[in-house]
N, C-alpha and C positions, 0 to 999 in steps of 0.2 A: 638640620634642625627643623622640627615641625612636620617631617615625613613619618607617616604611620604605616608600618610593614605589615606583612601576615604574621600570624602567630608561628613560634618555632614548631618545626615538625609538620607544617602544612604542606601538603604536595602541591606544586605548581607546575603549570605547563606554558611553555614559551611558543606564541604563535609565529608563522612566517613573517608577520609584519614587525615582530619584535615585542609586541605586547604580552603581558603574563597574566595569566588567571589563576585564582586560587581554587583547587578543586573541592574544597569544603563548601563552596556555595553553589556546586553543580551536583546533578545526578546522572547516572549512566542509564538512559531509558530510550524511548522510541516515541515517534509521531506516526500514526497511520490514517489512511483514508481509503474508502472503498468507491469502485466504479462499477457499472453494469453494461454488459455487452448483450447485443441481440443479433441473431443470425441475420446476415445481409446488412449488417452496419458497415458504413464506409466513412462515416464522420469522425473527427477529432472528438476525444473524451479526456477531460483532465481531472486527474485526481488532486485532492486537497482544494478543489474549486469551492466547496461548501463545507460548513462545519456541522456539529451535532443539531439535530432538529430541523435540518434543512434538506431539500431535495438530494437524492443521489445523483451524482453526474451520469448522465446516460440513461437515467429512468425518472420515475415518478415518486417512488415510495420515500417516506421520511427516514433519515438516518438515525440510528440509535447509538449508544456507547460501543455495541459490538462492531459497527460499521466505521467509526472515526472517532478519534479522542482529540482532535484539533478544536480549539475554543472558537474559532472564527474562520472565515475564509481565507484560503491560503493567498488570494489576491491581496487581501489586506496586510499580509505578513504576520509575523509573531506579534503577540499582544505587548503593550507597553512593558519595558524592563525585562523582556524576556530575550534570551540568546540561546543559540544552538550550534554546537560543532558536529557537523554531519559526516560520519566517517563511512558510511555504507548505506546501500538501498537494498530491498527485498521486494520481490513481486510473487504473491500467492494467489492460486485459484481456490477461492473459498467454497464455491458451490456452483452446480449446474442446476438449473430449475425452469419450472413452467409457472404460468400464472393460473390462479384460481379459475374454475369453470365459469365461463362468460365474461372473464375479464380479460384485458390486452396487456397488463402490466404486473409483474411479480410482486409479491408481499414477502415480508420476512418470515412469518409463520406458515407452516404447511397445513393450512385448512381449506375447505371448500374445494377440494381438488388440486390445490397447489402442491408441488412436490419439489424437494430439494435432494440432490444425490451428490456424492464426491465425483470429481471429474475423472474421466477415463483418459488414457493415453491419446486415443484419437482426438478427443476435444482439445486437449492441450496443445497437441501437434498442430491441429488445424488453425488454432489462434497464434501460436509462436511464430509459425512460418509466415505470416502476413502483416503482423503488428509491429510497428516501430515505436520504441519508447525513447523519450529524452526528459531529463530533469532540468527545470529551468529555476534559477534564483536571480532575482533583481534584473530581470530580462537578459540574463547570460545563461547559455547552455553549459552545463557542468559534466554531463554523462550521457551517452547515447548507446543504444543497443536494441536487443530483443529480450523477450521475458526470460529466457534461459540464461542470459547473461547476469541476472539478478536473483539467485537463488536465496530463498528465505532463511535457510538453516534450521527450519522446524517444519513439522508436518506429521501426519498420521502414519504409523508404522503397523502393519497388520498382518496376521497370519490367518488364512481362511482356507477351509476344505471345499467351499463353495466354488465350482468351476465357472459360474457365471459372474463372479465377484472380480471387480477391477477398480483400483484408486491409483492416481497418478500424482505425484508431487513435482514441484519445481526444484529439483535438486534433492539431496539427500538430508535427513533430519540431523544436522550437525551445525552448530553456530560457527565452527572453525572454517566451514566452507563457503560461509558468505563472503562476498567481495568487499574488502575493507580498504580505505585509502589511507596512504601514509600522511598526507596533509589534508586536514579536513576543510570542508566548506563552512565558513564562519557566517552563520545567518543572524541578523539583527532585526529589532522590532521595526514593523511597518514596511518592510521590503518584501515584495511578493515572492512567492514560490509556488511551483506547480509540478506534477508528474503528468507529461503529455503522451497520450496513446493515439497512434495514427494508423489505422488499418490502410495498407497499401492495395488491398483487393478486398472485395465483400467477404465478411466473416461467414464461415460456415459452422453453425452450432446445431447439432441434430443428435443428440445422444439419447440412446434408448432408455426409457424410464424403467426403474427397479420394480414398479408395480405394473408394468405392462401396458400402461396407458399411452396417452400422446407423448411424443418426443419431448425433451427437454431443450428448449431453444434459447435460453438466455444463461448468462454466466456471471457471477460476482468475482471481480478481481480486487485485491487489496494490494496497496502499495505501503511499504514500511520505510521510514528512514530512521537509521539507528545513529546514536552518539551522545554527547554530553548536553544536557539542557539546564538552562539557568531559568528559573521561574521567579515571579515575584514573591517575596516572603512577607507575610502580614503578621 
């Protein structure tokens, strides 16, 4: 008596702790955050460290909606009344770039001598072979590996007759090829989360530029976490 259940026909999911959620309140989506690497880097860089309109981790430019969709720093956790069931992660090499003429840090737009190109295999290989990745939630590590352990399941597929053209993806463009957990990580409000990149040796980023100018010595890397998200409904 007095118990109100879910509506008939509503899909429910039982979690490992025995609790049940009604999927009508959730969406199947993703949260993502960008980091920036520079040739020679050896220090730790944390994805999800900052939210929109804040500084990109590893760099100085202000992040936009194409860089991240988290509403606030991951150190502060999910916002009030949010929850997420994280089933998998993906890591994407978004671009390799150089700063504008006379500047030391890249910008988003390719103006004033700035240039962005797709990554080549050499660039991806040189980063993957020395960078360790770990995902932490509530001060506990849930998964570790290197970049190629977390294929994004999407990316450019190109046919070209240009012999000088090259593009490298982290895995093949197929969502079925993403790593997915059987049991999700259940994240709740105000509990911190982060994706930790740690170079075990100095990074080497020296990709030849498509315009024949100075080499590209920076790269943007985006971390995705996929799953079911419950947001505040107003």
